[in-house]
C-alpha positions, 0 to 999 in steps of 0.5 A: 555158624560155620559155613566150612572152610572150602566153599566152591563158587560153582560153575553153571554147566550149559548145554551146546545150545546154551541152555542149563545142563541140570544133570552135569550140575548135579554130577559136578556138585556130587563130585566137588563134595567128595573132593574137599568142598564143605559147601557150594555157592550156587549162582555167583560170579563164577556161576554167571548169575548176571546171565541167568533168569531167576527161573534158571537160578531156583531150579539150580538151587533145587538140583544142587540141593538134592544132588549133595543131600545134606552133605555140604552147605548150599549157599544161593547167590540171591543178591541184587542191585534192587533190595526188593528183589534181593529180599524176595529171591532170599525168601524163596531160597529159604523156602527151599531149605538151603543152608545160606545166601550170598549177597553181593554189594549192590552194583551199578547204582553205587549206594552210600554206606548208609544205603549198603547197610539198609540194603543187608539189613532189609535182607537179613530181616526178611528171612532166618537164612545165614548170610554171606556178605560179598564185597567185590568192588572190582565188579560192583563199583562200590566197597562195603567198608569195614565199619559198615561190616561191623555194624551189619555183623551185629545182626543175627543172620549175617554171619560172614563175608566173602572179602574180594577186594584183594586188600589185606588191610581191609580184611585186618580192619574187618577182623579187629572190628568183628567178633571171632565168630564172624567169618571172613572168607578169601575171595581170591584163591591166591589170598587164602593163605594170607586171609588165614593168617589174619583170622580168616575162616577159609576161601570161596574158591574157584580153583577148588573145582580142579583141587579142592582136596589140596586146598582143603589140606592147605587150610587144615595144615594152617589150623594145626599150626603147620604153617611151613606145610601150609605155605608149601601147599600155597607155593605148589598151587600158585601157578594154577590160582594165577592161571584160572584168572588169565582172563575174566572168571569163569572162562578159564575154569570152565575151559579147564573143566572141559579139558578134564572131560566135564560138559560145562559148555561155554560161557554165556555172552557177553563173556567169550571163549578163552583166546588161543594164547590164554588157552594155550598158557592154561593148559600148560599149567594143568599139564604141569600140575598133572591135572590133565592125566590125573583127574581127566579120567575122574572128570569123565567118570564123574560126568557119566555117574547118573 
């Protein structure tokens, strides 16, 4: 099944007191879907899942589901480094009628490839919810190897992978070993175009909070065979791709959204607000790209929609 081309790894809005701002989450979800997002990944890395309780996550899944009302895919971040916990969370997400589940490689406990296969297989067999694997060794300490991905792709409900190793040879090998129906999504905005050239499906994006329509056009241009135009879009957006990772994600993108007028709040500890120098660098890129003058009003208007 297709999950879409541009999947936004949605931030989790907080109030000034650090509690979840469900109203702003609903408004942001609606805005994203009307500005280029085919799907929303809720409670992933960008959504600060490590600091959310399961109660907060399930309520956020419900709120986002209702906000987009079938207009886009809603993919729940229900991964865990405990297989039993991931299975139970995924079952509950399926009961909410969501469209898919993001399953990160278990972190900290560093399982073998055999352990990873059994982990994801157990989750896949627990429900009919389509699964998007998530390989991000820089955060997890373990890497899902292409051969293991290929074996997992034989399971009916494992439909795609978010490949965030940053190594193009890994993406190439996954494409070589898996059927064309298996989706490969870039886990880095700056690698969207390279992943597309290797037979990828699209991107799980951070930048789409700000430039969703432009990212959609980049991907559609490539799909139409207009590769020069796709490259032009990529090069135009590249400074933003880099600026949004000037410090640990999602600190920069939340700061950018706040500049546009969104009430997404600060990140939760142990993450900290942007340093002054990083904030200045980010603001400069946003200003140069017209993202404060063009979209600030839209952000504020969207934030006021009930």
